[in-house]
N, C-alpha and C positions, 0 to 999 in steps of 0.2 A: 505493500501499500504505501503510495505516495504523500509525501507533507501535504499536498492539498486533499487529496483523499481524506487523509487523518483528519484533516481543518474541518471540513463537510461534516465529517464523520460527530467529530464535538458538538457542533451546531446542531446535530439532529438531523441533517442532509441527506439523509441516507440513499436516497433516490440518485441523490448529486454525484455522492461519494462512489456510487457503481458504474455511472454512466460517465464520468469527468472526464476520462478518457477520449471520448467521444466528441468531448465540448471544449478539448486542448486549444481549438486555435479561436474559441469566441471571447469577446470580452463580457459577458455578461454572469459567468461563474463566480468571477472574481468580486465582482462588483455585488452580484446579490448576498457573498460571503462576509463582505465589510460592511455592509447594510445591515446585516443580522447579525455581526459580532459589535456594531456601533450601540444598534439599539439594547441590546443583552447587556452591554455595562453601563445602557442609561436606566435601564429597570432596578440595576444590582443599586447603583446609587442611591437611587429613589426609593431603595425600599430599606438601604442602609443608613440612609439619611432620618427616615419616619423612625426607623428604632431606635436612633441614638438620642432622640428626644434633645435636641440641642436648643431651640426656641430660637427664637429673633436675637440676631447680635450683629456687631457691628465689626466688619473686617479688620485686618490689620493694619489697612493702608489707612485709617482712621485714626489709629494709634497715638498720641500726641506723647513722643517720647519726652519732650520736654519738661512736661508736667510733674513727674513722678521723681524727686528727691534723689532717690537711688535706683535703681534698676540696670541689671550685666546687660545691655541689648544687643550686644555679643552672643551672649549662651542663649538669651530667648530665640535669637533669628536662627543660631545653629539647630536649635531644637526643631525647626521646621523641614530638617533634611530628613527626619521620621527615624534615624539609626538608632535612637530612642526605644523604641517601639519592639523590634527585633533581638536588641540587647535584651529586652527587659527591665529597663533602667527606670526607676519612677520619677515625677517631677511634682516638688515640694514648691508650691509657690506662697511666701511668708510675705504678710503687710497688714496695713492696716486697711480700714474700709474705704472702698471708691477710690484705690489706686491703679485698679484695671487686672486687677487678678482672674477674675472671672473671667474677662474678655479675653486673654492671653489663655485661659485652659479651654473654652470653648473653640478657637481658633485652630489653635493645636487639635483636637478632636476632629475638627472640619476637616485639616489638612489631612488627618488617618484617611476618612472617607474618603478624599479624590484621590489619596494614595491607593486604593483598593484596601484598606484594612476596615473593619467594624470599629464600633463608639459607641459607650455608652454615657450620657450626661444625667447625675443625679444632685441633688440637696442632698445631703449627708443629713441632716435631719428628719427631712420627708422620707429618706430610704429607710433609715434605722424604724424610725417608728412605723413605717408599713410593715419591715419585716419584724417585728417583735407584735404586731397583731394578728401574726397568724397564726390558727387556731389549732395547726397539725403540726407534728414532724415533719408529718411527708411533702405537704404542701411549703415548709421552711427550707426543706433541703432542697425542690425544686427549684426556689428560688433563687436559694446560693449558688447552686448551678451554673446556674443563667447567669447569675453577675459575672461569673469565671469566663464567660464564653468570647466576651468582646475583647478585641486586641488591645482596645485602650477603655479604661475606666474613670470618668470624671467625679471625683467626689468633692462638691463643691462645699464652701464653708465651714469648715470641721474646726471648731472650738467657739464658734459665736453663742450656742448653747450650753448648760451643762447637762452631762448622759447618766443615765441609772449604771449599773452592774450588768444587766443585759444588753443594753446598746453597747455598751463597751464589748462585749462578749461577740456581738456579732459583727460589730466594725471589725475586731481581731479576727474572727471566721473568713470574714472579707478578703482581708488584706493578705492574710496567710496560705489561703489557696490559691490566691494569685501569683502571691513571692514564688510556691512550689512549681506555679506552671510558668515562670519567667513572665507574668503579663503585667506591663506597668498600670499603675494607677497614680493618677495627676490628682495632688491634692490642694487645693485655695485653703488658707488657715488665716486667722489673724493674729495665733501664738506662736511665740518659738517651741519649739520642743520642750524645753524645762521646764513649760507654765503648763505641758496637757495633762498634768497630775490635776488639775484645777478643773479639768473639761470633765475628765474620768476619775473623780470621786471615788478612794478605795477601792477603785479596780487594778485586781493584779496583775491585769494581762498589758500593761499600760507601758511597761518596760520592754516589754518582747513586742510589740506593737510599733513602736517606734523605730527598734532595733530594726525589724524586720523594713519597716520603709526607709528607713537611711541605709541600709545595706548596699543597695545597687542606687542610687538615686542623683539627680541633679537640684540644689536646692537654688530657688532664686529667690532672693532678697527684696523687696520694695518698701519704699519708705514715701513720703508725703503727703498732702492734705487729699480729701478725698475731692474727687474731678466734678462728681454729680454735684456738690455742694457749692463749688467754681462758678459749674454752668448755672444751677439755679440762680445764684447771685446775678450771674452775669446778666442772664435772662429777665432778672427782677429790674436791673439798671437799662437795660433795653426799652423795658416797657414802661420803665418811669421818666424818659427820655422822650419816649414817644407821645406820652399824654400830655407832658408840658410843651413839646411842639405845638 
């Protein structure tokens, strides 16, 4: 079987594959297979985008690199080559509210989807609450296995509220399972690791949880005032100026 016949067979065009020799001098078989491949890639991307739950977000072209007082731009831009995915390297983005942590995380997940990988975005609090509400061990196990499948899992806003022991154990289970499979987690948090004990009070797994997150990871430290607050003030000033005019 020739490469072209194998290509047609992979696309499910078995009749064409069987008779490709008869159409070798024609242009349409190549066009047909190219159209089918393009359509399948588009459908695959649409399915993966829907499953990722990224929501609406601005692209990195709109990111104001001058706003954060501290951010390693070279490190962030290097991550978009996506080598961290196959290497199983976690990405931890640490900084105060409103400096662009979630924007970077969403864009990394989106880049992974464009690159042919799978991804899932979730608010950490909402996800853990949802998992904790599962009323059977079977259903919980099914959900945990599902969270291990995406090439990239984004856990947004870890540390914005305190969690109980149940939530700590669930987060530990997610991170541990993905750690064992070398599938990266992107975490955004407002707390340095030394303060995670306050987020998970009395949870014995915190040290091991942090250890598995940072074993293979890149840490992006961000500092600065809230961009949303800055934007809100600018809009208010613009409206005030418009009224006075």
